[in-house]
DRENRODO-590166 format. One record per residue: residue number from 0; chain; x, y, z of N, C-alpha, C, O, CB in turn. Coordinates in pm, whole numbers, plus 32768, in hexadecimal, padded with zeros to 4 digits. Glycine has a CB too. Example, Ala and Ser with C-alpha at 12.3 -4.5 7.8 and 13.67 -1.06 7.14 Angstrom:
2
 pos unit  n.x  n.y  n.z ca.x ca.y ca.z  c.x  c.y  c.z  o.x  o.y  o.z cb.x cb.y cb.z
   0    A 8527 7DC7 830C 84CE 7E3E 830C 8528 7EB6 830C 8590 7EB4 834E 846B 7E41 8389
   1    A 8505 7F1F 82C4 8557 7F96 82CA 850A 8003 8313 853D 8072 8324 8580 7FC4 823C
REM end
This chain:
101
 pos unit  n.x  n.y  n.z ca.x ca.y ca.z  c.x  c.y  c.z  o.x  o.y  o.z cb.x cb.y cb.z
   0    A 10CF C588 981B 103B C598 9804 102C C61F 97BE 104C C686 97F9 0FE4 C593 988F
   1    A 0FFB C621 973E 0FEF C69E 96F7 0F90 C703 9738 0F9D C77B 971F 0FC3 C682 966E
   2    A 0F35 C6D6 9786 0ED8 C737 97C9 0F18 C78D 9834 0EE5 C7F9 9854 0E66 C6EB 9809
   3    A 0F88 C75F 986D 0FCF C7A3 98D3 1030 C808 989C 1060 C85C 98E6 1014 C744 9928
   4    A 104F C802 9816 10A6 C863 97DD 105A C8DB 97B6 0FF3 C8D4 9773 10EF C82D 9769
   5    A 108E C94A 97E1 104B C9CE 97B3 106C C9DF 9726 10E1 C9D9 9701 107C CA50 9804
   6    A 1003 C9F5 96D0 1023 CA09 9646 1054 CA92 9623 10A3 CAA1 95C5 0FB0 C9EC 95F8
   7    A 1027 CAF8 966B 1055 CB81 9655 1076 CBBE 96E2 1024 CBBD 973E 0FE5 CBD7 9605
   8    A 10ED CBF2 96EB 1114 CC3C 9761 10FC CCD0 974E 10F2 CCFF 96DD 11A3 CC23 9783
   9    A 10F3 CD1A 97BA 10D7 CDAB 97AE 1144 CDF3 97F4 1178 CDC3 9859 104C CDD2 97E8
  10    A 116A CE69 97BF 11C5 CEBF 97FF 117E CF1D 985C 1103 CF1F 985F 1214 CF09 979D
  11    A 11C6 CF68 98A4 1185 CFB8 990E 110C D016 98DD 10AA D02B 9925 11F1 D00F 9951
  12    A 111A D048 986C 10AF D0A9 983D 103D D058 9803 0FE1 D096 97CD 10E6 D111 97D0
  13    A 103A CFD0 9809 0FC7 CF86 97DB 0FCB CF5B 974B 0F72 CF11 9720 0F52 CFD4 97F0
  14    A 1031 CF87 96FD 1033 CF5C 9671 105F CECE 9666 10B6 CEA5 96B3 108F CFB4 961F
  15    A 1028 CE7F 960B 1056 CDF2 95FB 10E0 CDF0 95B8 1100 CE43 9563 0FEE CD9F 95A4
  16    A 1130 CD8F 95E4 11B3 CD77 95A4 11A2 CD28 9522 1140 CCDF 9513 1211 CD2A 9605
  17    A 11FB CD36 94C8 11FC CCE7 9450 1206 CC57 9477 1251 CC36 94D3 126E CD10 93F3
  18    A 11B9 CBF8 9430 11C2 CB73 9454 124E CB2F 944E 126B CAD5 949D 1168 CB2F 9402
  19    A 12A2 CB58 93F3 132B CB26 93EC 137E CB51 9461 13D7 CB07 948B 136B CB53 936F
  20    A 1365 CBCA 9498 13AF CBFB 950A 137A CBB0 9583 13C9 CB84 95D6 13A1 CC96 951A
  21    A 12FA CBA2 958E 12C3 CB5F 9607 12F7 CACD 9606 1316 CA99 9671 1220 CB63 9608
  22    A 1301 CA8A 9594 133A CA02 958D 13CB C9FB 95B5 13F6 C99B 95F5 132B C9CD 9504
  23    A 1417 CA61 958D 14A8 CA68 95B4 14AF CA7C 964B 1505 CA40 968A 14F7 CAE0 9567
  24    A 145A CACC 9689 1459 CAE3 9717 1440 CA61 975C 1487 CA3F 97BA 13F3 CB4A 973E
  25    A 13D8 CA16 972F 13AF C99B 9770 1423 C937 9763 143E C8EC 97C1 132B C962 9730
  26    A 1464 C935 96F3 14D9 C8DE 96DF 1546 C8FB 973D 1586 C8A0 9773 150E C8E9 9656
  27    A 155C C97F 9753 15CA C9AE 97AF 15A6 C986 983E 15FB C95A 988C 15E0 CA4C 97A6
  28    A 1527 C997 9860 14FA C976 98E9 1511 C8DE 9904 1542 C8B4 996D 145F C99C 98FD
  29    A 14EA C890 989C 14FA C7FF 98AE 1591 C7DC 98B8 15B6 C784 9905 14B5 C7B1 9836
  30    A 15E4 C81C 986F 1677 C805 987B 16B1 C827 98FE 1708 C7E2 9933 16C0 C852 9815
  31    A 167F C896 9935 16AB C8C0 99BF 1680 C85A 9A24 16CD C834 9A7D 166F C94B 99E6
  32    A 1603 C82E 9A16 15CD C7CA 9A76 161F C746 9A6F 1639 C707 9AD6 1534 C7AC 9A57
  33    A 1646 C71F 99F7 1693 C6A5 99E7 1714 C6B4 9A2F 1740 C657 9A73 16AC C684 9954
  34    A 1754 C727 9A23 17D2 C743 9A6A 17BE C742 9B03 1810 C708 9B4B 180B C7CB 9A3D
  35    A 1758 C77E 9B34 1739 C77E 9BBA 1721 C6F1 9BF2 174A C6D1 9C61 16C7 C7D3 9BCE
  36    A 16DD C6A0 9BA1 16C6 C616 9BC9 1749 C5C4 9BD2 1753 C560 9C19 1666 C5D5 9B67
  37    A 17AB C5F3 9B86 182B C5A8 9B82 1889 C5CD 9BEF 18F4 C592 9BFF 1870 C5BC 9B00
  38    A 1861 C635 9C40 18BB C668 9CAC 18C2 C5F7 9D15 186C C5A0 9D1F 1885 C6F4 9CEE
  39    A 1936 C600 9D66 193B C5A4 9DD5 18C0 C5C1 9E32 1888 C62E 9E34 19C5 C5B5 9E23
  40    A 189A C55A 9E7C 181A C565 9ECD 1813 C5DF 9F25 17AE C625 9F24 1809 C4EB 9F27
  41    A 187D C5FC 9F72 1874 C673 9FC9 1865 C6F4 9F76 1814 C74A 9F9B 18F2 C67C A024
  42    A 18AB C705 9F0F 189F C77F 9EBD 1815 C784 9E7E 17D9 C7EF 9E77 190D C783 9E4F
  43    A 17E5 C717 9E52 1761 C712 9E0C 16F6 C736 9E73 16A0 C789 9E55 1743 C681 9DCC
  44    A 16F8 C6FC 9EEC 1697 C71D 9F51 1694 C7AF 9F75 162A C7EE 9F75 16AF C6CD 9FC8
  45    A 170C C7E8 9F96 1717 C86F 9FBA 16EC C8D1 9F4C 16AD C936 9F69 17A0 C888 9FE3
  46    A 170E C8B6 9ED1 16E6 C905 9E5F 1650 C8FD 9E48 1610 C962 9E2C 1731 C8D6 9DE4
  47    A 161B C88D 9E54 1589 C880 9E3D 153C C8C8 9EAB 14DC C910 9E8F 155E C7E9 9E39
  48    A 1564 C8B8 9F25 151D C8FC 9F9A 152F C994 9F8D 14D0 C9DC 9FA9 1559 C8C9 A029
  49    A 15A3 C9C8 9F64 15C0 CA56 9F5D 157A CA95 9EEA 152D CAF4 9EFE 1652 CA6D 9F52
  50    A 1590 CA64 9E6A 1560 CAA7 9DF9 14D1 CA82 9DD1 148B CAD2 9D93 15BA CA8D 9D8C
  51    A 14A8 CA0C 9DF4 141B C9E6 9DC6 13B8 C9E8 9E34 1342 CA04 9E1E 141A C95B 9D89
  52    A 13E8 C9CA 9EB1 138A C9CF 9F1F 1392 CA52 9F71 1346 CA69 9FCF 13A2 C959 9F7A
  53    A 13F5 CAA8 9F48 1401 CB2E 9F8B 1417 CB23 A01A 13E9 CB7B A063 138A CB81 9F76
  54    A 145D CABC A04D 147E CAB5 A0DB 14F8 CB10 A0F8 154C CB2E A0A3 149A CA21 A105
  55    A 14FA CB38 A173 156E CB89 A19D 15E1 CB2B A1B9 15CE CAB1 A1BD 154E CBE2 A21C
  56    A 1659 CB62 A1CD 16D5 CB1B A1EA 16BF CADC A270 16E7 CA69 A284 1753 CB79 A1E9
  57    A 1682 CB22 A2CF 1667 CAE8 A354 160B CA72 A34A 1627 CA0B A389 162A CB50 A3B1
  58    A 159F CA79 A300 153F CA0F A2F3 1586 C991 A2B0 1572 C91F A2D8 14C2 CA41 A29F
  59    A 15D4 C9AE A24F 161B C93E A20C 1675 C8FB A269 1679 C880 A272 166A C96C A196
  60    A 16C6 C951 A2B7 171D C91E A31B 16DB C8C0 A382 1714 C85D A3AF 175C C98E A35F
  61    A 1660 C8E7 A3A5 1615 C88C A407 15F6 C806 A3C5 1600 C79B A401 158E C8CE A438
  62    A 15CE C812 A345 15A1 C792 A301 161E C73A A2EC 161A C6BF A2FA 1558 C7B1 A271
  63    A 168C C77D A2CB 170B C72A A2AB 1763 C717 A322 17CA C6D4 A318 1761 C76D A23D
  64    A 173E C752 A397 1786 C749 A413 1815 C77A A401 1875 C735 A423 1784 C6B8 A447
  65    A 1823 C7F3 A3CA 18A4 C835 A3B5 188A C8CC A3D6 181A C8FA A3EA 18DC C81E A31B
  66    A 18F9 C911 A3D8 18F0 C9A4 A3F7 18C1 C9F3 A375 18C7 C9C0 A306 1982 C9DC A42A
  67    A 1892 CA6E A38C 186E CAC1 A31D 18E4 CADD A2C6 18D3 CAE1 A24C 1833 CB3F A34B
  68    A 195B CAF0 A2FA 19D1 CB11 A2A7 19F3 CA97 A254 1A1A CAA5 A1E0 1A4C CB3E A300
  69    A 19E6 CA1F A28C 1A05 C9AB A23C 19A5 C99B A1CA 19CD C972 A15D 1A04 C931 A290
  70    A 1923 C9BC A1E3 18BC C9B8 A178 18E8 CA18 A108 18E6 C9F6 A092 182B C9E2 A1B1
  71    A 190F CA8D A12F 193F CAF1 A0D4 19B2 CAB7 A075 19B3 CAC5 9FFB 1972 CB6C A127
  72    A 1A0C CA79 A0B9 1A81 CA40 A071 1A51 C9D0 A012 1A84 C9C4 9FA2 1AEC CA06 A0D8
  73    A 19EE C97E A040 19C1 C910 9FE5 197C C94A 9F69 1990 C91A 9EF9 195E C8AF A02F
  74    A 1926 C9B8 9F7F 18E4 C9F5 9F13 193D CA36 9EB2 1928 CA30 9E39 1887 CA53 9F44
  75    A 19A7 CA77 9EE8 1A10 CAB5 9E90 1A55 CA46 9E3C 1A69 CA56 9DC4 1A7F CB05 9EE9
  76    A 1A79 C9D9 9E7D 1AB8 C96B 9E33 1A60 C939 9DC4 1A8F C923 9D54 1ADA C8F7 9E90
  77    A 19DD C927 9DE1 197C C8FE 9D7F 1971 C961 9D09 1969 C939 9C94 18F6 C8EE 9DC3
  78    A 1970 C9DD 9D2B 1968 CA48 9CBD 19E5 CA3F 9C69 19DD CA4C 9BEF 1959 CADD 9CFA
  79    A 1A5B CA29 9CA7 1AD7 CA1B 9C57 1AD0 C9A9 9BFA 1AF7 C9B4 9B86 1B4F CA09 9CAF
  80    A 1A9B C933 9C2C 1A8E C8BF 9BD8 1A32 C8D9 9B63 1A50 C8B4 9AF1 1A5D C84C 9C27
  81    A 19BA C91C 9B83 195A C93A 9B1E 1993 C991 9AAF 197F C978 9A38 18E5 C97C 9B5B
  82    A 19DD C9FB 9ADB 1A19 CA53 9A7A 1A81 CA0B 9A1B 1A88 CA23 99A2 1A5C CAC6 9AC6
  83    A 1ACD C9B5 9A5D 1B33 C96E 9A14 1AEE C90B 99B0 1B19 C902 993D 1B92 C921 9A79
  84    A 1A8A C8C8 99D8 1A51 C864 9983 19FE C8A7 990E 19EB C86C 98A3 19F9 C806 99D9
  85    A 19CD C925 992A 1978 C966 98CA 19CA C9C7 9871 1993 CA04 9815 1906 C9B0 9912
  86    A 1A4C C9D4 988C 1AA3 CA35 984E 1AA8 CA27 97B3 1AA3 CA8B 976D 1B2F CA27 9889
  87    A 1AB2 C9AE 9781 1AB8 C99D 96ED 1A38 C981 96B0 1A36 C940 9648 1B11 C932 96C8
  88    A 19CA C9AB 96E7 1949 C99D 96AB 1915 CA29 967E 1957 CA90 9691 18E7 C958 970F
  89    A 18A2 CA28 9644 186B CAA8 9615 181A CAE9 968B 17DE CB53 967A 180E CA92 9592
  90    A 181A CAA9 9701 17D1 CADD 976D 181F CB4B 97B1 1895 CB38 97D0 17AE CA73 97CB
  91    A 17DE CBC2 97CA 1823 CC2D 9813 1864 CBFA 9893 182F CB9E 98D3 17C1 CC9E 9835
  92    A 18D2 CC32 98B9 191B CC05 9932 18C5 CBFB 99AD 18D3 CB99 99F7 198D CC62 994E
  93    A 1872 CC56 99C8 1823 CC54 9A48 1794 CC2B 9A33 1741 CC3A 9A8D 1824 CCDE 9A8C
  94    A 1774 CBF4 99B7 16EB CBCF 99A3 16C5 CB5F 9A04 1708 CAF9 9A0C 16D5 CBA3 9912
  95    A 1657 CB75 9A4D 1623 CB0D 9AA3 166A CB02 9B2D 1646 CAAF 9B80 162E CA8A 9A5B
  96    A 16D2 CB5B 9B41 171A CB5B 9BBA 16EE CBD8 9C0F 1742 CC1F 9C47 17B3 CB59 9B9C
  97    A 1674 CBED 9C14 163D CC5A 9C60 15BF CC25 9CA7 157E CBC7 9C79 161C CCD6 9C04
  98    A 15A1 CC63 9D16 1534 CC33 9D64 14A9 CC49 9D1B 1493 CCAF 9CD9 1537 CC7B 9DED
  99    A 1452 CBE8 9D2B 13CF CBF2 9CF3 1375 CC43 9D51 137D CC37 9DCC 1396 CB66 9CD8
 100    A 131E CC97 9D12 12BD CCDE 9D63 12E6 CD5B 9D9A 1299 CD9D 9DE0 1293 CC90 9DCC
REM end
């Protein structure tokens, strides 16, 4: 839906980004989301809850009924998969692999 796509993104000081750069960032975000969606179910769930819902390891452990340390291992495994799958793309290694907010 074209209305949901931000036409111009802004950097911290409020200046508008060039449209071609904003489009490249959007394209990169979509590529990262596609890779996340392709993760095995457990890794996808932990990654989504941690990076996009900003849940703690403890909270995720309660949802998944596993220990905090196991959640940490799952997230690390997901990050390794993401880095490997994004390695030969133009997307920076850690793009999108950081917590939101």
